[in-house]
C-alpha positions, 0 to 999 in steps of 0.5 A, a space after each residue: 517506532 511510529 512517526 506521526 504528526 498533528 496533521 498532514 504536511 508536517 514532515 512525517 515522510 521527510 522524517 520517516 524516510 530519512 530516519 530509515 536511510 540514516 539507521 540503515 547507513 549505520 549498518 542496521 537492518 530496518 524494516 519500513 512500514 506505512 499506515 494506510 493505503 498509500 502506495 507512493 511513500 512505501 516506494 521511497 521507504 524501500 529505497 531508504 531501507 533496502 527492503 519492500 515498503 509495506 502498508 499497515 491498514 486495519 480497514 483493508 486487512 482487518 485489525 487482527 492481521 496488522 500485527 502479523 503482517 508487521 512481523 512478517 515484514 520486520 522478520 530479520 530486522 533490528 528496528 522497524 519504522 512505521 510512517 503514520 498517515 494524516 494527523 495522529 488521530 485522524 481515521 475512518 469517519 468520525 472515529 480513529 479506526 485505521 488512524 496512526 493511533 489505532 495502528 500504534 495501539 495494535 503494535 503497542 509502539 511508541 510514537 514520535 511526533 513530528 511538529 511543524 514549528 514554523 510560525 510558532 515557538 512556545 505554542 509547540 509545547 501546547 500542541 504536543 501536550 494535547 496530542 500526548 494526553 488525548 488518548 492515554 493508550 497512545 504513548 508519545 515518546 518524543 518530538 522531532 521539530 521540523 522547519 526550525 528557522 534559527 538557533 534561537 527558535 530552536 532554543 525557545 521550542 526546546 525550552 518549552 518542551 522540556 518544561 512540559 516533560 517531552 524529550 526532543 529527539 531532533 530539530 530539522 532546519 528548512 532545506 529545499 534541497 531535500 524536497 521531492 516533486 509532486 503531482 495531482 495525486 501527491 509525490 511522484 513515485 520513486 519508480 518514476 524518478 530512479 537515480 534522482 529518487 535515490 539521491 533525494 533519499 540519500 539527502 534525507 538520510 544525511 539531513 536526519 542523521 545530522 539533525 536528529 538524535 539517532 541514539 535516542 530514537 533507537 532507545 525509544 524504539 526498544 521500549 516497544 514490548 514484544 508482540 505475541 501474535 504469529 507472523 503472517 505467512 502467505 503460504 499458510 494465510 487464512 484463505 483456506 478458512 476464509 468465507 470467500 474461498 470456496 473449496 467446492 470450486 477451488 478444490 472439490 476433493 477437499 470439500 466437506 465438514 470433516 476438516 481436522 488437522 489432516 484435512 487443513 494440511 491437505 488444503 494447504 498443500 492443494 493451495 500450494 499446488 494450484 499455481 504450479 506451472 502458471 505464469 501470472 504477468 504483473 504490470 510494472 514500469 513507470 505507469 503501473 507503480 501502485 501495488 502491495 508486496 503481499 500480492 506477489 507473495 500470495 501469488 507465489 505461495 500458490 506455486 505460480 511464477 510471477 513475471 513483471 512486464 512494462 506496458 510502456 516498453 514491452 510489446 508482448 506479454 511474458 512467455 506462457 502468461 496465464 493470468 494478468 494483473 494490472 495494478 494502480 499508477 498513473 496511465 493518464 501521464 503516459 497515455 500517449 506512450 501506452 497508446 503507441 504500444 499498439 502491439 501490446 494493446 492488441 495482445 491484451 485485448 485478445 488475451 484469453 485468460 483472467 485479468 485483475 485490474 485496479 484503477 490504472 488497470 481499469 483505465 488501460 482496459 477501457 476503450 479510450 483514455 483522454 481520447 487515445 486508444 487503449 485496449 478495449 476490453 472494458 466498454 467505457 471511455 476514461 478521462 481526467 477530471 479536476 476532482 480528486 476521488 479519495 477514500 475508503 469503500 465498503 463495496 458489494 460485488 454484484 456479479 461473478 468475475 475472476 476475483 469476485 463472487 456475487 453478494 461478497 463484501 469487500 473493503 477497499 479504497 479509491 484514489 484518482 482524478 479520473 472518471 469512466 463513462 461506462 457502457 456496461 453493468 457495474 461490478 460493485 455497489 458501494 455501500 452508501 451510494 454509487 457503483 463502479 467497475 466492470 466484471 465478466 468471466 475473464 475480467 475484474 476491473 474497477 477503481 476499487 484498490 484491494 489489499 489481498 492479504 485481507 482476502 487471501 482467496 483472491 490470489 488463489 482464485 486468479 491462479 486457479 482459473 488459469 491452471 494451464 497457459 491461456 491462448 490468445 482469442 
C-alpha cells in the first residue's frame, strides 16, 4: 500500500513509519519504501521494518525500473509499505512524473490518504473526494485522519467520510511525544540519533497500532494485483547493455557486434570478475548518512569487497582500499570534527585511487568548509548559506572522470544549503542553466546525487578503474 497525503506536513512519515513498526510487531515481514530521492525517511523506515529502506524514483532510475526495484526490495516479505512524497499528485515540473501518484500507478497499488484534520471537520470529506476522483487511474482505498482533537471531532470527520463512501482506517490524536527533531534539511537522520531514534520509532509503532485499523489496512494491501515485471538483480542489472557502459574499455575481449546468449553470459561473468580483490571504502557514520542500498549491492555484484569507514572517528582508510565513495550527509554539522581528524584527511588527500563524491563528499574534498581545513583534493572553498537548493537535475558531463564520460547525460537531484567557490573547471552542466562539480582522472565530485540503479555502469566503472589496491601518492 502507498501512504500519501494532500500536502507535505500532513503526517505521512508518522503513519508510514509507525505502520511499518506496528506490522513488524505483529510478526509480519515488512518491506519499506519511499517515493522520491529522500535519504532521511528511509533511515527511520529501516529501523521500523528491520530491512533497508529503499527509494522508488522514476526520474532517477527510469519508469521501467520502478517495479523491478520494488520487487527486489520486497523479496521474501508479506507486506510492503510505500511512503509518498509531497502531495499525492505533486511531481517534477507541471506534471505528475515522479509523483506519489505516478509510482502508485506503476505498482498498481492502493493509496491510503493521510489527512491533517486540524481546523476542519466535514470539509475533510470534500478534500478526500477531490483527491479520490482527480485521477481515476489512482485508487484511494481509505483515509487516516491525523491531528484529531477530540472524540467529537473524530465523529464529525468519520460521519462526513462515511457519507462520501470513503473508509476511515485510522484516527490519530496529536501526540508531541512522537515528534522527531529536525534541522536545516529536514528530520535529523536516524543514524545520528541511535538509541533515541529506536525509541522514537517504537513510539510511532505503538501510536499507529492503537489508532489505526491494522486488519483493514492489510485487507486493502491484499487488493494490489501481482506485478509481472522481473525483480531487479544487481548481478544482472542492465549495465552490460547500457549505452553508458563501454565494453571496449571495460572488457575489450567482449566488444563486437555478435552478442548472442553466449556473449551476454560472458559479459555478465566479466562484470562479476572485475572487482575481485578490490576493496571499496564507503564513508559512513553521522556525517555521511545519505546513500542508496543498491549502490553497495552493485559494487558487491562486481566482486568487490565493500568496507564502511567513519571519517569522524577512524584515522585511516580500510586496509587495501582501492576506491573511495563519499556520499551525502551533513559534514557542515561536523566540520570541526572532520577537520580535527588530520591523519585521515591527509590520507584521502594523498589517495591514488578513484574517488566518487556526492554533496557531502564534495564538501569534504574541498580545501575548506566554513573556514575549517578539509582534504584539499578539490580546488574550492565551501560554506553554509541561508538558501536551500533542492530539485531534480538533468545534467551533461563536460569531461571524463572515474564515473563520467564527456557528453553523457545524467538524471540526479540536489539537496543542500551550502555553496562551493570553485577554482577549477566544472564537471557537469545542468540543462536549463548552471554548472557544478569537479572531475579529473581520479575524482568525480559534485552536488549531483545519482541513483546507480539508473546507471548501473557507474559501479562497474569505479571498480574496474581500481583492479589492484592503490598506493598513497
